N, C-alpha and C positions, 0 to 999 in steps of 0.2 A: 806625626812624623813616624816614618818607618825606621825601625832599628834592626840591624842585622849583625850578629856577632860572629866572630871567627868560629866559635863552637857550633853555631847554627850551620855555617857553611860546611864544616867537617861532617856534621850529621847528615846533611843533604847529599854530600859526595858518597858517604858510606851507604846511604839508602839506595842511591842510583847505581852503585857498584853491584848491588844485589839483583839488579834487573836482568842481567844475563842468566843468572841461575834460575830465576823465576820463569823467564822466557823459555829457556832450554827444557825445564821440567814440563811446562804447559804445552809446548810444541810437541815434545815426545809423546805425551799422553794423548793429545788430539790426533797426531799422525798415526799412532798405533790403532786407535779407535777407527780412524778413516780407512786404513788398509784392511782392518777386520771387516768393516761394513762392505767395502768393495769386493773383497774375496767372497764373502757369503753371497752377495748379489750375483756375482759371476757364476758361482757354483750352482745356484738355483737355475740359472739359464742354460747351463751346459747339458747337452744331451748325454744320456747314460750310455747308449750304445750297447755293444755286446759285453764289455768288460767293466765299464765304469771307470776305466783308466784315465780318461780325460778329466772327468770331474774330480777324481782323487788326486790328480797331479797339480791342481791349482794351488799355488803357494804364494806367500808374500814375505817381504822383508823390508827393512829400513836401511838406508845408506846415507852417508854424509856426516857432517858435523852437527852438533846440537842446534845451532842457529841456522843451518842450511841443510835441513833434513828432507829426504825424498822417500816416499813410500812407493813400493813396486808390487803389483799383483801380476803373476806370470803363470804360464802353463808349461809343465815339464815334459809333455809328449811331443814327438817329432811331427805329428800330424795336427798340431794345434793351429797353425796358420791356415791350412786348407779347411779345417773344421770351422774356424771363425769366418773366413771369407769365401769358402767354396773353392773349386779348382777349375780352371779354364781348360778346354781341350788342349792337347799338346803331348807332353811326355807322359808315358805310362808310369804309374807309381810302382814300387817294387811289389810283386805278388806276395812275397813273404810277409809283408806288412798286413795283408788281408787274411792270412791263413787262420788266425785265431778267430776272427770274425766269422769266417766260413764255417768253422767247426762249431762255434757256439750258436750261430743263427740258423745254419742249415743242417747241422748234425753230421757233416761229412768229415772223414778222416783219410789219412794216407794219400795215395796217388790221386784219388777222386777229389779230395780237398785241394790238393796242389793245382789240379787242372782247373777247377772252378775259380780258385783264387787268381790264376793267370787270366782266365776269361773276363773276370770282373775288372782286374787291373787294366786289361786291354780296352774294355769298354769305357772305363774312366778316362784313359788316355785319349780316346777318340772323341768322347762327348763332354768330358768334364763331369763335374758333380753339380747338384742343385745349389742354389745360393747358400752361402754359409749360414751357420747358426747365429752368428753375431752375438755370442754370449757375453763378450767383453763390452761391446757397444751397449747392449741392452742392460747388462748389469750396471754399467756406469750410469746410464740414464735413470735406472731405478733407484740408485743409492745416492746420487750426487746432492739431492736436496737435503737429506739427512746429514750427509757429511758437511755440507756448508753450515748447517745449524750447529755442528760440533765446534766450529771455529768462531761463531758469532760473539761469544762472551770473552774471547781472549784478551782484548784490551782492558776490559773491566777487571778481570781476574788479576792481570799483571799490576794494574794500578792499586787494587786492593791489597795485593801482596807486598807492595812497597810500603 
């Protein structure tokens, strides 16, 4: 015969009440490790270019509540989207955005640099750019297996913690 006392029930309720704390701690730990892995994988795939600015601008953060947490990896440069996807023909990019590149890659300064930046911007507007670097896509593909493994033992760890 199974016997169950009120004290046993109170102990079970107290134990189950701790599940939120255990889950929150374990989710935060795994989510931070996940965004770290994705950020590193994306940075490895990001072209260095003239300044390294794109690679250096890749950051990550967590948002939401402990049991509804989202990890975000993002790029802080204005040209992040065209770098990822390429640029279709159409509007000309601002020539000023290309001036540092022209100086560093071609060694031009002053009026000559401005003129070359304008010509490059006009050519990009007419022809677009080559296909994008796809650094976020490739970084995700490279890291997702390792990130999935980070989460594999979550149920076991939570049960053991109870």
